[in-house]
C-alpha positions in Angstrom: 3.3 -12.1 6.0 -0.2 -12.6 7.4 1.0 -11.5 10.9 2.7 -8.4 9.4 -0.5 -7.4 7.6 -2.5 -8.0 10.8 -0.1 -5.8 12.8 -0.4 -3.1 10.1 -4.2 -3.3 10.2 -4.2 -2.9 14.0 -1.9 0.1 13.9 -3.7 1.7 11.0 -7.2 1.2 12.4 -6.3 2.4 15.9 -6.1 6.0 14.7 -9.5 5.9 13.1 -11.3 4.1 16.0 -9.9 6.6 18.5 -11.1 9.4 16.3 -14.6 7.8 15.9 -14.8 7.5 19.7 -14.0 11.2 20.0 -16.5 12.2 17.3 -19.2 10.3 19.3 -18.3 11.5 22.8 -17.4 15.1 21.9 -19.9 15.7 19.1 -20.8 19.2 20.3 -17.2 20.5 20.5 -16.3 18.9 17.1 -19.4 20.3 15.5 -18.5 23.8 16.8 -15.0 23.4 15.2 -16.4 22.1 12.0 -18.8 25.0 11.9 -15.9 27.4 12.4 -14.3 25.9 9.3 -17.4 26.5 7.2 -18.8 22.9 7.2 -22.5 23.0 6.5 -24.7 21.0 8.9 -21.9 20.4 11.3 -23.6 18.0 13.8 -24.8 15.6 11.1 -21.4 15.9 9.4 -19.6 15.0 12.7 -22.0 12.1 13.3 -21.7 10.9 9.7 -17.9 11.0 9.8 -18.1 9.0 13.0 -20.0 6.3 11.2 -17.4 6.3 8.4 -14.5 6.1 10.9 -16.1 3.4 13.0 -17.3 1.2 10.1 -14.0 1.6 8.2 -11.8 1.2 11.3 -13.6 -2.0 12.5 -13.7 -3.4 9.0 -9.9 -3.0 8.5 -9.1 -4.1 12.1 -11.1 -7.4 11.8 -10.5 -8.0 8.2 -14.3 -8.0 7.6 -14.4 -6.8 4.0 -11.3 -4.8 4.9 -11.1 -3.4 1.3 -14.5 -1.8 1.7 -13.4 -0.4 5.1 -10.3 1.1 3.5 -12.5 2.7 0.9 -14.7 4.2 3.6 -11.7 5.7 5.4 -10.5 7.3 2.1 -14.0 8.7 1.6 -13.7 10.3 5.0 -10.1 11.5 4.6 -10.2 13.4 1.3 -13.2 15.7 2.1 -11.8 16.2 5.6 -8.5 17.3 4.3 -10.2 19.8 1.9 -12.9 21.1 4.2 -11.1 21.1 7.6 -7.5 21.9 6.7 -7.7 24.5 3.9 -4.2 25.8 4.5 -4.6 28.0 1.4 -7.2 30.1 3.2 -4.9 30.9 6.2 -3.2 34.3 6.4 -1.1 33.6 9.5 2.1 31.8 8.6 2.0 29.6 11.7 -1.7 28.6 11.2 -1.0 28.0 7.5 1.9 25.6 8.4 -0.2 23.7 10.9 -3.1 23.3 8.5 -0.7 22.3 5.7 0.7 19.5 7.8 -2.8 18.3 8.7 -3.9 18.4 5.1 -0.8 16.5 4.0 -1.4 13.9 6.8 -5.0 13.3 5.7 -4.0 13.0 2.1 -1.2 10.6 2.9 -3.5 8.5 5.0 -6.1 8.5 2.1 -3.3 7.3 -0.2 -2.4 4.5 2.3 -6.1 3.6 2.6 -6.4 3.3 -1.2 -3.2 1.2 -1.4 -4.7 -1.0 1.3 -7.9 -1.3 -0.7 -5.9 -2.4 -3.7 -3.7 -4.8 -1.8 -6.6 -6.5 -0.1 -8.8 -6.7 -3.2 -5.9 -8.1 -5.2 -4.7 -10.6 -2.6 -8.2 -12.0 -2.4 -8.6 -15.1 -0.2 -4.8 -15.6 0.0 -4.6 -13.0 2.8 -5.0 -14.8 6.0 -6.1 -13.7 9.5 -9.2 -12.0 8.3 -12.9 -12.7 9.1 -13.9 -12.5 5.4 -12.2 -12.1 2.1 -12.4 -8.9 0.1 -15.7 -7.5 -1.2 -14.0 -6.2 -4.4 -12.1 -8.4 -6.9 -9.2 -6.5 -8.5 -7.3 -9.4 -9.9 
């Protein structure tokens, strides 16, 4: 089971690490998009989200307090879904559908991150192939 969890952590964190890289290398463009969606202080918001993505992604990938990393990713995903993908604000049916899919994707990933947090925190030291055990104890 340890290998399956490691493969899952690699696949899960790859999305967030790629996004963190984009936030850091395309800050201006992402801030412009965030501004167009009504996000206040878009440059600090993009840089702050990059920190959450990077810290959470690396934490989950390496198994370095991976439960905390999963929590950081959920903290990124829920506000992002609401602020960036407000499908309920769209009047164009095609734009509404695109934003709804993105909203649902972010919420599903947030759910997966919370399940990962619970799984890792509950498994404790029994989960192998990690740098550290969990930070939280949910036994």
